[in-house]
C-alpha positions as CSV (number, residue, x, y, z in Angstrom):
1,M,22.4,-23.1,20.5
2,I,22.8,-20.9,17.3
3,Y,19.2,-21.9,16.3
4,L,17.8,-20.8,19.7
5,L,19.7,-17.5,19.4
6,I,18.4,-16.8,15.9
7,F,14.9,-17.7,17.0
8,F,15.1,-15.2,19.9
9,I,16.5,-12.5,17.6
10,S,13.6,-13.2,15.2
11,I,11.1,-12.5,18.0
12,I,12.8,-9.2,18.7
13,I,12.9,-8.3,15.0
14,G,9.2,-9.0,14.7
15,F,8.4,-6.7,17.6
16,I,10.6,-3.9,16.3
17,N,9.2,-4.2,12.7
18,T,5.6,-4.0,14.0
19,L,6.2,-0.9,16.1
20,A,8.7,0.9,13.9
21,G,10.8,-1.0,11.2
22,S,14.3,-1.7,10.1
23,G,14.4,-5.2,11.5
24,S,15.6,-6.5,8.2
25,L,18.9,-4.6,8.7
26,V,19.6,-7.2,11.4
27,M,18.0,-10.3,9.8
28,L,19.7,-10.0,6.4
29,P,23.3,-10.1,7.8
30,I,22.3,-13.0,10.0
31,L,20.9,-15.0,7.1
32,M,24.1,-14.3,5.1
33,K,26.1,-15.5,8.1
34,M,24.2,-18.8,7.8
35,G,25.6,-19.3,4.4
36,L,23.0,-17.6,2.2
37,S,24.0,-15.3,-0.6
38,A,22.7,-11.7,-0.5
39,N,20.0,-12.4,-3.1
40,I,18.8,-15.6,-1.4
41,A,18.9,-13.9,2.0
42,N,16.8,-11.0,0.6
43,G,14.2,-13.4,-0.9
44,T,14.2,-15.7,2.2
45,N,13.5,-12.7,4.5
46,R,10.2,-12.1,2.6
47,V,8.7,-15.3,4.1
48,A,9.0,-13.8,7.6
49,I,7.9,-10.4,6.4
50,F,4.7,-11.8,5.0
51,F,3.8,-13.9,8.1
52,Q,4.7,-11.2,10.6
53,S,2.6,-8.6,8.7
54,L,-0.3,-11.0,8.5
55,T,-0.1,-11.6,12.3
56,G,0.1,-7.9,13.0
57,M,-2.9,-7.2,10.8
58,L,-5.0,-9.8,12.5
59,I,-4.2,-8.4,16.0
60,F,-4.8,-4.8,14.9
61,L,-8.1,-5.9,13.4
62,Q,-9.0,-7.8,16.6
63,E,-8.2,-4.8,18.7
64,K,-10.2,-2.5,16.3
65,K,-7.1,-0.4,15.5
66,L,-7.5,-1.1,11.8
67,D,-10.7,-0.3,9.8
68,W,-11.2,-2.3,6.6
69,R,-14.3,-0.1,5.8
70,K,-12.1,2.9,4.9
71,N,-11.0,3.3,1.3
72,L,-7.4,2.4,1.6
73,L,-6.8,1.6,-2.1
74,P,-4.8,4.8,-2.7
75,L,-2.3,3.5,-0.2
76,I,-2.3,-0.2,-1.0
77,F,-2.5,-0.3,-4.8
78,P,0.5,1.9,-5.7
79,A,2.6,0.1,-3.0
80,I,1.8,-3.3,-4.5
81,L,2.6,-2.0,-8.0
82,G,5.9,-0.5,-6.7
83,G,6.7,-3.7,-4.7
84,L,6.3,-6.0,-7.7
85,I,8.6,-3.8,-9.9
86,G,11.1,-3.4,-7.1
87,A,11.2,-7.1,-6.4
88,Y,11.8,-7.9,-10.0
89,F,14.7,-5.4,-10.2
90,S,16.1,-6.9,-6.9
91,T,16.3,-10.3,-8.4
92,Q,18.3,-8.9,-11.4
93,M,20.8,-6.7,-9.6
94,K,22.7,-6.1,-6.4
95,A,21.1,-3.9,-3.7
96,D,24.4,-2.1,-3.0
97,D,23.5,0.5,-5.7
98,L,21.0,2.0,-3.3
99,K,23.3,2.2,-0.3
100,F,24.3,5.9,-0.7
101,F,20.6,6.9,-1.3
102,I,19.5,5.0,1.8
103,I,22.0,6.6,4.1
104,I,21.0,10.1,2.9
105,L,17.3,9.2,3.3
106,M,17.9,7.9,6.9
107,F,19.7,11.2,7.9
108,V,16.9,13.3,6.4
109,M,14.2,11.3,8.3
110,L,16.2,11.4,11.5
111,G,16.2,15.2,11.2
112,I,12.5,15.3,10.5
113,V,11.7,13.0,13.5
114,I,13.9,14.8,16.0
115,L,13.2,18.4,14.9
116,K,9.4,18.0,14.5
117,P,8.2,15.8,17.4
118,E,4.8,17.5,17.6
119,K,4.0,16.2,14.1
120,W,4.5,12.6,15.3
121,L,3.0,12.8,18.8
122,K,-0.1,15.0,18.4
123,T,-3.6,13.5,18.0
124,K,-4.9,14.2,14.5
125,E,-8.7,13.6,14.9
126,N,-9.7,16.6,12.8
127,E,-7.0,16.3,10.2
128,V,-8.1,16.1,6.5
129,L,-6.3,13.1,5.1
130,R,-4.4,13.4,1.9
131,L,-5.3,10.0,0.5
132,H,-6.2,11.1,-3.0
133,H,-3.2,13.4,-3.6
134,F,-1.0,12.5,-6.5
135,S,2.0,13.0,-4.3
136,T,0.6,10.4,-1.9
137,W,0.3,7.9,-4.6
138,L,3.8,8.6,-5.9
139,L,5.3,8.3,-2.5
140,M,3.5,5.0,-1.8
141,F,4.7,3.7,-5.1
142,A,8.3,4.7,-4.2
143,A,7.9,3.1,-0.8
144,G,6.6,-0.1,-2.4
145,F,9.4,-0.2,-4.9
146,Y,12.0,0.2,-2.1
147,G,10.3,-2.4,0.0
148,G,10.2,-4.8,-2.9
149,F,13.8,-4.1,-3.7
150,I,15.4,-4.5,-0.3
151,Q,12.8,-4.1,2.5
152,A,15.3,-2.9,5.1
153,S,13.9,0.3,6.8
154,V,10.8,0.4,4.7
155,G,8.7,0.6,7.9
156,V,10.4,3.9,8.8
157,V,9.8,5.2,5.2
158,L,6.1,4.2,5.3
159,L,5.5,5.7,8.8
160,S,7.0,9.0,7.6
161,I,4.7,9.0,4.6
162,L,1.6,8.1,6.5
163,V,2.2,10.6,9.4
164,L,3.8,13.5,7.6
165,Q,2.2,13.3,4.1
166,V,-1.2,11.6,4.6
167,R,-1.5,13.0,8.1
168,Y,-2.5,9.9,10.1
169,D,-2.1,9.7,13.8
170,L,1.1,7.7,14.7
171,T,-0.9,4.8,16.2
172,E,-3.2,4.4,13.2
173,A,-0.2,4.9,10.9
174,N,1.5,1.9,12.5
175,S,-1.5,-0.4,11.8
176,L,-1.7,0.9,8.3
177,K,2.0,0.4,7.8
178,V,1.6,-3.3,8.7
179,L,-1.4,-3.5,6.3
180,V,0.5,-2.0,3.4
181,I,3.6,-4.2,3.9
182,G,1.3,-7.3,4.2
183,A,-0.5,-6.3,1.0
184,Y,2.6,-6.2,-1.2
185,A,4.6,-8.9,0.8
186,L,2.8,-11.9,-0.8
187,P,3.1,-10.9,-4.5
188,V,6.7,-9.8,-3.8
189,L,7.4,-13.2,-2.2
190,C,6.0,-14.9,-5.3
191,I,8.5,-13.1,-7.5
192,F,11.4,-14.3,-5.4
193,I,10.0,-17.9,-5.4
194,W,9.7,-17.7,-9.2
195,Q,13.3,-16.7,-9.4
196,G,14.4,-19.5,-7.1
197,Q,15.7,-17.1,-4.4
198,V,14.1,-18.5,-1.2
199,D,15.6,-20.8,1.3
200,W,12.5,-22.4,2.9
201,F,14.1,-23.7,6.0
202,W,15.3,-20.4,7.2
203,G,12.3,-18.6,5.8
204,I,9.8,-20.6,7.8
205,F,12.1,-20.8,10.9
206,T,12.5,-17.0,11.1
207,A,8.8,-16.4,10.1
208,F,7.7,-18.3,13.2
209,G,9.8,-16.2,15.5
210,Q,8.9,-12.9,13.8
211,S,5.2,-13.7,14.0
212,I,5.5,-14.1,17.7
213,G,7.3,-10.8,17.9
214,A,4.6,-9.2,15.7
215,Y,1.9,-10.5,18.0
216,I,3.5,-9.0,21.0
217,G,4.2,-5.7,19.2
218,A,0.7,-5.3,17.9
219,K,-0.9,-6.1,21.2
220,F,1.4,-3.6,22.9
221,A,0.6,-0.9,20.3
222,S,-3.1,-1.6,20.7
223,V,-3.5,-1.6,24.5
224,S,-0.7,0.6,25.9
225,P,-1.7,4.2,26.6
226,K,1.9,5.2,26.0
227,A,2.4,3.2,22.8
228,K,2.7,6.4,20.7
229,I,5.5,7.8,22.8
230,Y,7.4,4.5,22.9
231,T,7.0,4.1,19.2
232,Y,8.4,7.6,18.6
233,Y,11.5,6.9,20.6
234,L,11.9,3.4,19.1
235,L,11.7,5.1,15.7
236,I,14.6,7.4,16.5
237,F,16.6,4.4,17.8
238,V,16.0,2.3,14.7
239,I,16.9,5.2,12.3
240,L,20.2,5.6,14.2
241,I,20.9,1.9,14.0
242,S,20.0,1.9,10.3
243,I,22.5,4.7,9.7
244,M,25.3,3.0,11.6
245,Q,24.5,-0.3,9.9
246,F,24.8,1.2,6.4
247,L,27.9,3.2,7.2
248,W,29.8,0.3,8.6
249,T,28.9,-2.3,5.9
């Protein structure tokens, strides 16, 4: 019964991660309840992150919501570099040191999302993208570092950067968020494997469920005319859950 419940939760987490983020805030405590240490749970979670990101990318490509022809290296390269460094640091220390910073970050982003809804919901067809700004590279490196370190809520962080800094439309930002996470997820996973911090049973088990959720989430984001609105409100919801999770643990 417990396995069926965790599998069902994994599907929901994959869906939430694909549309917004913060699913790891739920998955990490579950893995720890199953007897994994914090470090092993953090590494094990990366197996599911990689496969759900790969699934989401394939669906967004299939639905033509993700364009490989665009020069996306300014987004991907600094995130991979940051992810590798963050993952290595994560294997050497406890993630609790970032707790206070994460709570403050979540409150700031909640304020930005609620007070400036027009920045998230408007169509940005004529916007000039800030792909080559140094601030964009720095922010993507920081997001990659954070994702490599702990992963929880990195989807929210990336969406904020892609929409508010780079100026992507929320729908396109969602597909790019999945691409960026998928790009750094494999090398980050390799670091945790190298350090012996992956439980393969739970990694593969949850990866299967989260991949199903990612498939459903990417399909929904690609075909629903109201996907942008639903994503916006889901984003607010997951930020609130993130804040409560960090305050109560």
